[in-house]
C-alpha positions in Angstrom: 94.0 93.8 68.5 93.5 91.3 71.2 91.5 92.4 74.0 93.5 92.9 77.8 90.4 91.6 79.3 91.3 88.0 77.7 94.2 86.5 79.2 95.7 82.9 79.0 94.5 80.3 80.5 96.8 78.8 83.1 96.1 75.1 84.3 96.9 74.5 87.4 99.0 71.5 88.4 97.3 68.2 90.7 100.2 69.7 93.5 98.8 73.0 93.1 95.2 71.7 93.5 95.9 69.6 96.5 97.9 72.4 98.1 95.1 74.6 97.9 92.5 72.1 99.7 95.2 71.7 102.4 95.8 75.5 103.1 91.6 75.6 103.3 91.4 72.5 105.7 94.2 73.9 108.1 92.4 77.2 108.1 89.1 75.9 108.4 90.1 73.6 111.2 89.3 70.5 109.4 93.0 69.7 110.0 94.0 71.1 113.7 97.2 72.3 114.9 99.3 69.9 116.0 97.6 67.3 113.8 99.6 64.6 112.1 99.0 64.4 108.8 98.4 60.8 107.4 99.3 60.2 103.9 97.0 57.2 103.1 93.9 58.7 104.6 94.5 62.0 102.3 95.4 60.1 99.7 92.1 58.3 99.6 90.1 61.5 100.7 91.1 63.6 97.9 91.6 60.8 95.6 94.7 61.4 94.7 98.1 59.4 94.6 100.5 59.9 97.3 103.1 61.4 94.9 101.4 65.0 94.2 100.2 64.5 97.7 103.4 64.8 98.8 104.7 67.7 96.6 101.6 69.5 97.9 102.7 69.0 101.6 106.2 69.7 100.8 105.0 73.4 99.3 102.9 73.9 102.5 106.2 73.2 104.7 107.9 75.7 102.8 104.8 78.1 103.6 105.2 77.4 107.3 101.7 75.8 107.6 103.4 72.4 108.5 106.4 71.2 109.8 108.4 68.0 108.7 109.9 66.1 112.2 112.2 63.6 111.2 111.5 60.4 112.5 108.1 61.1 113.1 106.1 62.4 110.2 104.4 66.1 109.0 102.2 68.1 111.4 100.3 71.2 111.2 102.1 73.9 113.0 100.8 75.0 116.3 100.6 78.8 116.1 102.0 80.2 119.2 101.8 83.6 120.8 104.8 85.0 119.2 103.2 83.2 115.9 100.4 85.6 116.5 102.2 89.2 117.2 104.9 88.1 114.2 101.4 87.0 111.7 100.0 90.7 112.5 102.9 92.3 112.2 103.3 90.7 108.5 100.1 91.7 107.7 99.9 95.4 108.6 103.0 95.7 106.7 101.6 94.2 103.7 98.1 95.7 103.6 99.3 98.6 104.1 101.5 98.8 101.0 98.8 97.3 99.1 96.4 99.9 100.2 98.8 102.6 99.2 98.9 100.8 95.7 95.2 100.4 95.4 94.7 103.9 95.8 97.8 104.8 93.9 95.5 102.6 90.8 92.4 103.9 91.0 91.2 104.3 94.7 87.6 104.8 94.0 87.5 101.7 92.2 88.9 100.1 95.0 86.6 101.8 97.7 83.6 100.3 95.9 84.7 97.1 95.4 85.4 96.5 98.8 81.9 98.4 100.2 80.6 95.8 98.1 82.1 93.2 100.9 81.1 95.3 103.3 77.7 94.7 102.3 78.2 90.8 102.9 79.7 91.6 106.6 76.6 93.6 107.2 74.2 91.1 106.0 76.1 88.4 108.4 75.9 90.5 111.3 72.4 91.2 110.4 71.8 87.3 110.4 74.1 86.9 113.3 76.0 84.3 111.2 79.5 84.0 112.7 80.9 82.1 110.1 79.6 83.7 107.1 81.2 87.1 108.6 84.3 85.5 108.9 84.3 84.6 105.2 83.9 88.1 104.4 86.3 89.4 106.5 88.9 87.2 105.0 87.5 88.0 101.5 87.9 91.7 102.2 91.2 91.5 103.2 92.2 89.3 100.1 90.1 91.5 98.0 92.4 94.4 99.3 95.8 92.7 98.4 94.4 91.7 95.0 93.4 95.3 94.4 97.4 96.0 94.6 97.6 94.0 91.3 101.0 92.6 92.7 100.7 88.8 92.2 104.0 88.5 95.0 102.0 90.7 97.5 99.0 87.9 96.9 101.1 85.1 97.2 102.6 85.9 100.6 99.3 86.7 101.7 97.5 83.8 101.3 99.6 82.2 103.9 99.3 85.0 106.5 95.3 84.8 106.1 95.4 80.8 106.2 97.2 81.7 109.9 94.6 84.0 110.5 91.8 81.6 109.7 93.5 79.5 112.8 93.1 82.6 114.9 89.7 83.5 114.1 87.4 81.7 116.7 89.4 82.8 119.7 89.1 86.7 118.1 85.3 86.0 117.7 85.1 85.5 121.0 86.9 88.4 122.4 84.2 90.6 120.2 81.2 91.7 122.3 79.7 93.1 119.4 80.4 92.2 115.7 79.2 95.9 114.7 82.4 97.1 115.8 84.1 94.4 113.3 82.0 95.8 110.6 82.5 99.5 111.3 86.3 98.9 111.0 86.3 97.3 107.5 83.7 100.0 106.3 85.7 102.6 107.5 89.0 101.4 105.6 86.9 101.0 102.6 85.7 104.6 102.6 89.1 106.1 103.0 90.4 104.1 100.5 87.5 105.4 98.1 88.3 108.8 98.8 92.1 107.9 98.1 92.5 109.1 101.5 95.7 107.0 102.2 96.8 108.8 105.1 93.8 107.8 106.8 93.4 104.6 105.5 97.0 103.2 106.6 95.6 104.8 110.2 92.7 102.6 110.4 94.6 99.2 109.2 97.1 99.9 111.8 94.5 100.6 114.3 92.6 97.6 113.2 95.4 94.9 113.2 96.6 96.6 116.6 92.9 96.1 117.9 92.9 92.1 116.6 96.4 91.6 118.7 94.8 93.4 121.8 91.7 91.0 121.7 93.9 88.4 121.4 95.5 89.4 124.9 93.1 87.6 127.5 93.6 84.4 126.0 97.1 84.4 126.2 97.4 84.5 129.9 
């Protein structure tokens, strides 16, 4: 009998690997909003030919992270105020569904896994390390969705989290204390661990609304 732990190894294609690197570069600000992508430079930096690079760029264009302007080139998207609201609207719906499903599958296990990430967040707060806190924050939400066991939810969430990373800097400057950011995630994890779907749902809604609210001063 084969073990369910052992799964077929899926080898990623070169365009998929390039697309992943470009997503990360966009999310972390190495490729900034509005920047035009230079094929020759990217090809050199990544050590790949232009064929798979173009395919990767096309994937990100379809995901909405890049925009192709005829006779001008390909650019990193610029996230507008409306985009931010829409992004959090989509994340809220997706993560609420994922949390409910994670509880249904095994709430206690999901809660334990999420609290492990919260510990990483606590360490980052103690060290006043904003970068590490951001990484743990993103990891928390990616794990929450992964625990739902839905590849489709995870695929959609990946693109949304790249856009979220583009907004993190603005958000960080709006928190008077990162402790609140830590406590919000701990409360969500504990609610999921108790299999309290209603409370987890309520906390996720408040968490997303808080994020949008802290962006509003920058919108004026």
